[in-house]
C-alpha positions as CSV (number, residue, x, y, z in Angstrom):
1,M,140.4,140.7,38.2
2,L,138.5,143.9,38.4
3,I,137.6,145.8,35.2
4,A,139.7,148.7,36.5
5,E,142.7,146.3,36.9
6,D,142.3,145.1,33.3
7,L,142.1,148.7,32.1
8,L,145.2,149.6,34.1
9,L,147.2,146.7,32.5
10,L,146.2,147.9,29.1
11,L,147.2,151.4,29.8
12,Y,150.7,150.6,31.2
13,D,153.5,149.6,28.8
14,D,154.7,146.1,29.6
15,E,158.3,146.9,29.0
16,T,158.8,150.4,30.4
17,G,156.2,150.3,33.1
18,K,155.0,153.8,32.1
19,P,151.4,154.8,31.4
20,I,150.4,155.3,27.8
21,A,147.5,157.6,28.8
22,G,147.8,160.9,30.6
23,S,146.4,162.2,33.8
24,P,143.8,162.9,34.9
25,G,142.0,161.0,32.2
26,L,143.5,157.7,33.1
27,D,142.4,158.1,36.8
28,Y,138.9,159.2,35.9
29,A,138.5,156.1,33.6
30,L,139.6,153.8,36.5
31,A,137.0,155.4,38.7
32,G,134.4,154.8,35.9
33,A,135.5,151.2,35.7
34,V,134.9,150.8,39.4
35,L,131.4,152.2,39.1
36,I,130.7,149.8,36.2
37,E,131.9,146.9,38.2
38,L,129.6,147.8,41.1
39,T,126.7,148.0,38.6
40,L,127.6,144.5,37.3
41,L,127.5,143.2,40.8
42,G,124.1,144.7,41.4
43,K,125.3,147.1,44.0
44,I,124.5,150.4,42.3
45,D,122.4,151.7,39.4
46,I,121.7,155.0,37.5
47,T,118.3,156.6,38.2
48,T,115.8,157.1,35.4
49,A,112.8,159.5,35.1
50,G,110.5,156.7,36.2
51,D,112.3,156.4,39.6
52,G,110.5,159.5,41.0
53,V,113.9,161.3,41.4
54,K,116.2,163.2,39.1
55,P,117.4,160.9,36.3
56,G,121.1,160.2,35.8
57,R,122.0,160.0,39.5
58,L,123.8,157.2,41.4
59,K,121.7,155.1,43.6
60,V,122.7,152.2,45.9
61,L,120.8,149.0,45.5
62,D,122.8,146.8,47.9
63,P,125.3,148.4,50.4
64,S,126.6,145.0,51.6
65,P,130.4,144.4,51.1
66,T,131.6,142.9,47.8
67,G,134.7,141.3,49.4
68,D,137.1,143.6,47.5
69,A,138.5,146.4,49.7
70,I,138.8,148.9,46.8
71,L,135.2,148.3,45.6
72,D,133.8,148.4,49.2
73,E,135.5,151.7,50.0
74,R,134.0,153.3,46.9
75,L,130.6,151.7,47.5
76,A,130.5,153.1,51.1
77,F,131.4,156.6,49.7
78,I,128.5,156.5,47.2
79,A,126.1,155.2,49.9
80,D,127.1,158.0,52.2
81,K,126.1,160.6,49.7
82,P,123.7,159.1,47.1
83,G,121.8,161.0,44.5
84,K,124.9,162.5,42.8
85,R,125.7,162.5,39.1
86,P,128.6,160.2,38.1
87,K,130.6,163.1,36.7
88,D,130.4,164.8,40.0
89,R,131.7,161.8,41.9
90,I,134.4,160.6,39.4
91,G,137.1,163.0,40.8
92,R,136.7,161.9,44.4
93,L,136.3,158.3,43.5
94,S,139.6,158.4,41.6
95,K,141.7,159.6,44.6
96,K,144.6,157.2,45.2
97,L,142.7,154.6,43.2
98,R,145.5,154.1,40.7
99,D,148.2,153.5,43.4
100,R,145.9,151.0,45.2
101,L,145.3,149.1,42.0
102,L,149.0,149.1,41.0
103,M,150.0,147.8,44.4
104,Q,147.3,145.2,44.3
105,L,148.5,143.9,41.0
106,A,152.1,143.9,42.1
107,G,151.1,142.0,45.2
108,R,149.6,139.3,43.0
109,G,152.7,139.1,40.9
110,V,151.1,140.5,37.8
111,L,153.2,143.7,37.8
112,Q,156.6,144.5,39.2
113,A,157.4,147.7,41.2
114,D,160.7,149.1,39.9
115,E,162.1,152.0,42.0
116,D,164.1,154.6,40.0
117,K,165.1,158.3,40.1
118,V,164.6,160.9,37.5
119,L,167.8,162.8,36.8
120,G,169.2,160.9,39.7
121,L,167.2,163.0,42.1
122,F,163.5,162.5,42.0
123,P,162.1,159.0,43.0
124,V,159.7,157.4,40.6
125,T,158.2,153.9,40.4
126,R,157.8,152.0,37.1
127,W,155.4,149.1,36.8
128,P,156.5,146.7,34.1
129,A,154.7,143.4,33.5
130,K,155.8,140.4,35.6
131,D,153.2,137.9,34.5
132,A,151.3,139.1,31.3
133,R,149.2,136.0,30.9
134,H,145.9,137.6,32.0
135,E,146.6,140.8,30.0
136,A,147.1,138.6,27.0
137,E,143.7,137.1,27.4
138,V,142.1,140.6,27.8
139,R,143.9,141.7,24.6
140,T,142.7,138.6,22.7
141,A,139.1,139.5,23.7
142,L,139.7,143.1,22.5
143,D,141.1,142.0,19.2
144,S,138.1,139.7,18.7
145,A,135.7,142.5,19.1
146,L,137.6,145.3,17.4
147,K,139.3,143.5,14.6
148,V,137.3,140.3,13.9
149,G,133.9,141.9,14.6
150,T,132.5,139.6,17.4
151,T,130.1,140.9,19.9
152,P,132.0,141.6,23.2
153,N,130.8,140.5,26.6
154,E,129.9,143.1,29.2
155,R,133.4,143.4,30.7
156,T,135.1,143.7,27.3
157,G,132.5,146.1,26.1
158,A,133.0,148.3,29.1
159,L,136.8,148.4,28.5
160,I,136.3,149.4,24.9
161,A,133.9,152.2,25.9
162,L,136.3,153.6,28.5
163,L,139.3,153.3,26.1
164,S,137.2,155.1,23.4
165,A,136.3,157.8,25.9
166,L,140.1,158.3,26.6
167,N,140.8,158.3,22.8
168,V,143.6,155.7,23.3
169,V,142.3,152.7,21.4
170,P,145.1,152.9,18.7
171,K,147.6,153.1,21.5
172,V,146.3,149.8,23.0
173,V,145.6,147.9,19.8
174,T,148.9,148.9,18.0
175,D,148.9,146.4,15.2
176,A,145.8,147.7,13.4
177,V,146.5,148.9,9.9
178,D,143.6,151.4,9.7
179,K,143.6,153.4,12.9
180,K,140.6,155.5,11.9
181,A,138.5,152.4,11.2
182,L,139.7,151.0,14.6
183,K,138.5,154.1,16.4
184,Q,135.2,154.0,14.6
185,R,134.6,150.4,15.4
186,A,135.4,151.1,19.1
187,K,132.9,154.0,19.1
188,Q,130.3,151.8,17.4
189,L,130.7,149.1,20.0
190,A,130.5,151.6,22.8
191,D,127.2,152.8,21.5
192,S,125.7,149.4,20.6
193,D,123.6,147.0,22.6
194,W,126.0,144.3,23.9
195,A,124.9,144.4,27.5
196,A,121.8,144.3,29.8
197,D,120.0,147.6,30.0
198,A,121.3,148.5,33.5
199,V,124.9,147.8,32.6
200,K,124.7,149.5,29.2
201,K,123.1,152.6,30.9
202,A,126.0,152.6,33.5
203,V,128.7,152.3,30.8
204,T,127.1,155.1,28.8
205,E,127.0,157.3,31.9
206,M,130.6,156.5,32.8
207,Q,131.8,157.1,29.3
208,A,130.1,160.5,29.3
209,A,131.3,161.3,32.9
210,V,134.9,160.5,32.0
211,T,134.8,162.7,28.9
212,A,133.1,165.5,30.8
213,T,135.6,165.5,33.7
214,I,138.6,165.4,31.3
215,I,137.2,168.5,29.5
216,V,136.7,170.3,32.8
217,A,140.2,169.4,34.0
218,S,141.8,170.5,30.8
219,T,139.9,173.8,30.7
220,A,140.9,174.5,34.3
221,A,144.6,173.7,33.5
222,T,144.5,176.0,30.5
223,A,142.9,178.8,32.4
224,S,145.5,178.6,35.2
């Protein structure tokens, strides 16, 4: 499973098949998850001042295919125009990403595509859980880190950072008594050293990029 797939499972209600996070934040977070995955695979990195170029830019380390079509398409896009800041690429990388991931999960039998119509007129697709075993494992790892206090692995830490950026941790971990403490724990983990430097740097950049693009989108929507 991709980190983006795990994130999507957490952000869709198992019963109703509806997202619990709004757009475009959810879509930007999915794009951030893809970039983190590519970093974990050693395909991309974030430049630093010592690289001889502007810091905080995406750079490709290995353009060879990963074997996953969704990752490979995004990797090719980054390779075609390297040197861009993550926040400037998040929007383009998020295009049609959610639909592709949902269809992929449905194809594996993890989600079910339920066709319906709003007001009997407008077609809509709901995505309730069909096989929630993997999601249950992801949630157990989240609970361990957020409620028990264990140190998360890189994938779980990345999920927590993205959920924190979206400000939806209490919507995902719904049985926590102290929601404020839960959010503080998530932020603490997002900022702590639980991963290798390259991965932690990527997660920090993606978290900032997701937050920045949400703010820009919200400002534009308000202005219009």
